[in-house]
C-alpha positions in Angstrom: -23.6 25.5 18.6 -20.1 26.5 19.7 -19.8 30.0 21.4 -18.1 32.6 19.2 -17.9 36.1 20.6 -17.3 39.1 18.4 -15.4 42.3 19.4 -16.1 44.2 16.2 -15.5 47.7 14.9 -16.7 49.4 11.7 -14.4 52.0 10.2 -16.1 54.3 7.7 -14.7 57.9 8.1 -10.9 58.6 8.3 -11.3 60.1 11.8 -13.0 56.9 13.0 -9.6 55.4 13.5 -8.7 57.9 16.2 -12.0 57.2 18.1 -12.0 53.4 17.7 -8.3 52.7 18.2 -8.4 52.8 22.1 -11.4 50.4 22.2 -9.7 48.0 19.8 -6.7 47.7 22.1 -9.0 47.4 25.2 -10.9 44.6 23.4 -7.7 42.7 22.9 -6.0 43.5 26.2 -8.9 43.7 28.8 -11.8 41.9 27.2 -9.7 39.1 25.9 -11.1 39.0 22.3 -9.1 39.2 19.0 -10.9 42.2 17.4 -12.6 42.2 14.0 -12.1 45.4 12.1 -14.6 45.9 9.2 -13.5 48.6 6.7 -16.0 50.1 4.4 -15.4 50.9 0.7 -16.1 54.5 1.4 -13.1 54.5 3.9 -10.8 53.1 1.2 -12.0 55.8 -1.3 -11.4 58.5 1.3 -7.9 57.3 2.3 -6.2 58.2 -1.0 -2.8 58.3 0.7 -3.3 55.0 2.5 -2.1 56.7 5.6 -5.0 55.4 7.7 -5.1 52.0 6.2 -1.5 51.7 7.3 -2.5 52.8 10.8 -5.2 50.1 10.8 -2.8 47.5 9.7 -0.4 48.5 12.6 -3.3 48.3 15.1 -4.3 44.9 13.7 -0.8 43.6 14.0 -0.6 44.8 17.6 -3.9 43.3 18.7 -4.0 40.1 16.4 -7.1 41.5 14.9 -8.8 40.4 11.7 -8.9 43.2 9.1 -11.8 42.7 6.7 -12.5 44.9 3.7 -16.3 44.9 3.1 -17.0 43.9 -0.5 -20.8 43.6 0.0 -23.5 43.7 2.6 -24.2 40.0 2.1 -20.5 39.2 2.9 -20.8 41.2 6.1 -24.1 39.6 7.0 -22.6 36.1 6.6 -19.6 37.0 8.7 -21.7 38.5 11.5 -24.0 35.5 11.6 -21.1 33.3 12.4 -21.0 34.8 15.9 -23.2 33.9 18.8 -22.6 37.1 21.0 -20.5 40.2 21.5 -20.6 43.7 20.1 -20.1 45.8 17.0 -19.0 49.4 17.4 -19.1 52.4 15.0 -18.0 56.0 15.4 -20.0 57.1 12.4 -23.4 55.6 12.3 -26.7 57.4 11.7 -29.4 57.7 9.0 -27.4 60.4 7.2 -26.2 59.5 3.7 -22.5 59.8 4.6 -23.0 57.1 7.2 -25.1 54.9 4.9 -22.8 51.9 4.8 -22.4 51.6 8.6 -26.2 52.3 9.1 -27.0 49.4 6.8 -24.6 47.0 8.6 -26.2 47.8 11.9 -29.7 47.1 10.4 -28.7 43.6 9.2 -26.6 42.7 12.3 -28.1 39.6 14.1 -29.9 40.3 17.4 -27.3 38.3 19.3 -24.7 41.0 18.6 -25.0 44.3 20.4 -24.5 47.3 18.1 -23.0 50.5 19.5 -22.8 54.1 18.1 -20.1 56.4 19.6 -20.1 60.1 19.7 -17.1 61.0 17.6 -16.8 64.7 18.3 -18.1 67.4 20.6 -20.5 68.9 18.1 -21.7 65.6 16.7 -24.9 64.9 14.6 -27.6 63.3 16.7 -25.9 64.3 20.0 -25.0 68.0 20.1 -25.5 69.8 16.8 -24.6 73.4 15.9 -26.9 75.5 13.8 -25.1 74.6 10.5 -25.6 70.9 11.2 -29.3 71.6 11.8 -29.6 73.7 8.7 -28.3 70.7 6.6 -29.7 67.8 8.5 -32.6 69.0 10.7 -32.7 69.1 14.5 -31.8 65.4 15.0 -30.9 62.2 13.3 -31.7 58.5 13.9 -29.5 55.7 14.9 -29.9 52.0 14.1 -27.7 50.9 17.0 -28.9 49.2 20.2 -26.7 51.4 22.4 -25.6 55.0 22.0 -22.5 56.2 23.9 -21.6 59.8 24.4 -19.4 62.3 26.2 -21.7 64.0 28.6 -25.0 63.3 30.6 -28.0 62.9 28.2 -29.7 66.1 29.4 -26.7 68.0 27.9 -27.1 66.2 24.5 -29.6 68.6 23.2 -30.2 66.9 19.9 -30.6 63.4 21.2 -34.1 62.2 20.4 -36.3 61.6 23.5 -36.9 58.0 22.4 -33.2 57.4 22.3 -32.6 58.4 25.9 -33.1 54.9 27.3 -30.4 53.6 24.9 -27.9 56.3 25.9 -24.7 55.7 28.1 -22.6 58.6 29.3 -19.1 57.0 29.1 -16.8 59.8 28.0 -14.5 60.5 25.0 -12.6 57.5 23.9 -9.6 59.7 22.9 -8.9 60.1 26.6 -8.2 56.4 27.0 -4.4 56.3 27.4 -3.6 52.8 28.5 -4.9 49.2 28.8 -3.9 46.6 31.4 -1.0 45.6 29.1 0.3 48.8 27.4 0.4 52.5 27.0 -1.6 53.8 24.1 0.6 56.9 23.7 3.9 55.0 23.2 4.4 56.4 19.7 4.2 60.1 20.9 7.4 61.9 20.3 8.8 62.8 23.7 12.1 64.5 22.9 12.4 68.2 23.6 11.2 70.4 20.8 11.2 74.2 20.5 7.9 75.2 22.0 5.5 76.8 19.5 1.8 77.4 19.1 -0.4 75.3 16.8 -3.3 76.4 14.6 -5.7 73.7 13.5 -7.9 74.0 10.4 -11.1 72.1 9.6 -11.9 74.1 6.5 -13.9 71.4 4.9 -16.6 71.8 7.6 -20.1 72.8 6.8 -19.6 75.6 9.4 -17.6 77.6 7.0 -20.2 77.8 4.3 -19.0 80.1 1.5 -15.3 80.2 0.6 -14.9 83.7 2.0 -14.7 82.3 5.6 -12.1 79.8 4.4 -10.0 82.5 2.7 -10.3 84.8 5.8 -9.1 82.1 8.1 -6.1 81.3 6.0 -5.2 85.0 5.5 -5.3 85.6 9.2 -3.2 82.5 9.8 -0.6 83.8 7.3 -0.5 87.2 9.1 0.1 85.4 12.4 2.9 83.3 10.8 4.5 86.5 9.3 4.4 88.2 12.7 6.1 85.1 14.4 8.6 84.8 11.6 9.8 88.3 12.2 10.5 87.2 15.8 12.3 84.1 14.7 9.5 81.8 15.8 7.8 78.9 14.1 4.1 78.0 14.1 2.5 74.6 13.6 -0.4 74.0 11.3 -2.6 70.9 11.6 -4.9 69.9 8.8 -8.1 68.2 9.8 -7.6 64.4 9.5 -10.5 64.0 7.2 -10.7 67.3 5.3 -6.9 67.9 4.7 -7.6 71.3 3.2 -4.1 72.7 3.8 -2.6 69.8 1.8 -5.3 69.1 -0.9 -5.5 72.8 -1.8 -1.7 72.9 -2.3 -1.5 76.2 -0.4 1.9 77.8 -0.4 2.8 78.0 3.3 5.3 80.4 4.9 8.7 79.0 5.6 8.2 79.1 9.4 5.1 76.9 9.3 5.5 73.3 10.5 2.8 70.9 9.2 1.6 68.5 11.9 -0.3 65.8 10.0 0.2 62.6 12.0 -2.7 60.9 13.9 -3.7 62.8 17.0 -2.6 59.9 19.2 0.9 60.4 17.9 1.0 64.2 18.6 2.7 65.5 21.7 0.0 68.0 22.5 1.7 69.1 25.7 4.6 70.6 23.7 2.5 73.4 22.3 2.3 76.8 24.1 -1.1 77.6 22.7 -3.7 76.4 20.2 -6.2 78.2 17.9 -9.0 76.5 15.9 -12.4 77.0 14.6 -15.0 74.9 16.5 -13.5 71.4 16.5 -12.9 68.6 18.9 -9.1 69.2 18.6 -9.7 72.1 21.1 -10.4 69.4 23.7 -7.3 67.5 22.8 -5.4 70.6 23.7 -7.4 71.5 26.8 -7.1 68.1 28.3 -3.3 68.5 28.0 -3.4 71.9 29.8 -2.7 73.9 26.6 -4.4 77.4 26.4 -6.8 77.5 23.5 -8.7 80.1 21.5 -11.7 79.4 19.2 -11.8 81.2 15.8 -14.9 82.8 14.3 -15.4 84.8 11.2 -16.0 88.5 11.6 -19.6 88.2 10.4 -20.2 85.7 13.1 -21.8 83.2 10.7 -19.8 80.3 12.3 -21.7 79.1 15.4 -19.5 79.1 18.5 -22.3 79.3 21.0 -21.3 75.9 22.4 -17.7 77.1 23.0 -18.7 80.1 25.1 -16.1 79.2 27.7 -13.2 80.0 25.4 -11.7 83.3 24.2 -12.5 84.2 20.6 -10.3 85.3 17.7 -12.0 87.1 14.8 -8.9 88.8 13.3 -5.2 88.4 13.0 -4.7 90.9 15.9 -6.6 88.6 18.2 -4.5 85.6 17.1 -1.2 87.6 17.6 -2.3 88.9 21.1 -3.1 85.3 22.2 0.2 84.0 20.8 2.1 86.6 22.8 0.1 86.1 26.0 -1.8 82.8 25.9 -4.2 82.6 28.8 -5.7 79.3 30.0 -9.1 80.7 31.0 -11.5 77.8 30.2 -12.8 76.5 33.5 -14.7 73.2 33.9 -16.2 74.7 37.1 -18.1 77.2 35.0 -19.5 75.0 32.3 -21.5 71.8 32.6 -20.4 70.4 29.2 -16.7 71.1 29.8 -16.8 69.6 33.3 -18.4 66.4 32.0 -15.8 66.1 29.2 -12.6 66.9 31.1 -13.2 64.2 33.7 -10.8 61.6 35.1 -9.2 59.4 32.5 -9.2 56.3 34.8 -13.0 56.7 35.2 -13.5 56.8 31.4 -11.3 53.7 31.0 -13.2 51.8 33.6 -16.5 52.9 32.0 -15.6 51.4 28.6 -14.1 48.2 30.0 -17.2 47.4 32.1 -19.6 48.3 29.3 -17.9 46.1 26.7 -17.5 43.2 29.2 -21.3 43.3 29.9 -22.0 43.2 26.1 -20.0 40.0 25.9 -21.9 38.0 28.6 
């Protein structure tokens, strides 16, 4: 039988594109395989604007990848069984219902293909879960994958099941991968000088927010901050969550000095912002890795769990936001927190980790 090696990626959630994109380019440029990108029906349904499908098409064109829409599990099974070795990677695979399609694919993948689940965010089901995750899903979840890749040492992944420790690899966040041997992965970032402003990021669809009162409180405090800055002739950026898109889907009337930043995170010039404010979200790390001072937002009743962000200053009202906007302090220190130290590590190290890992899976 002729050898046929797969470098495959399953795209299920909209935010998967950001996590998988660097590895797709590495597969093409450093592993030497034309990638296979499998797109679930759930992804198509979520991507109502087709923004992310257009991104996938661009990635596919760049890497000479095959882009396959998954019509049925049988079709996927037949496709995967045409390969003799290689890997299949997902950034949203678990036994939770929202990950069902990817989970089923991994269960039917032939044993000659190595399946890999990636940690897609800091507080991520099965890896490091906040109390709201645990309330909805229990203390842990299961994975069908052969390998599990995360951001930090396994002893810091408090919700990783003990039986999964032997399958776990501490490789780092894929979003930190900025280049391959053939190209820069940030070439689309807008580099021209822009008026420096702060950015507030919302993930208001998150289970963390619970009742709408927290959502309304966050937006009202943001509007108060925008009004304060407008009186000083300043703008403020607002970034909707890539998946939730609350600020857009709710058709909220935004103040005139608010600039929407809704492109993929790998096309955002994070370094241009003077400060960042967000409820618990991985976007805080996008900012921190670019040396931008950040503040985590929490409702005044403290129902939103920020215990895993103890290294950051906290905003609970508009006054806190305004004070930080006036005097942003970069106080988070990787020397004082194990999780943060493990996440904000050398980008070259993380690049090397993934190249070596994927190369081994192809042998």
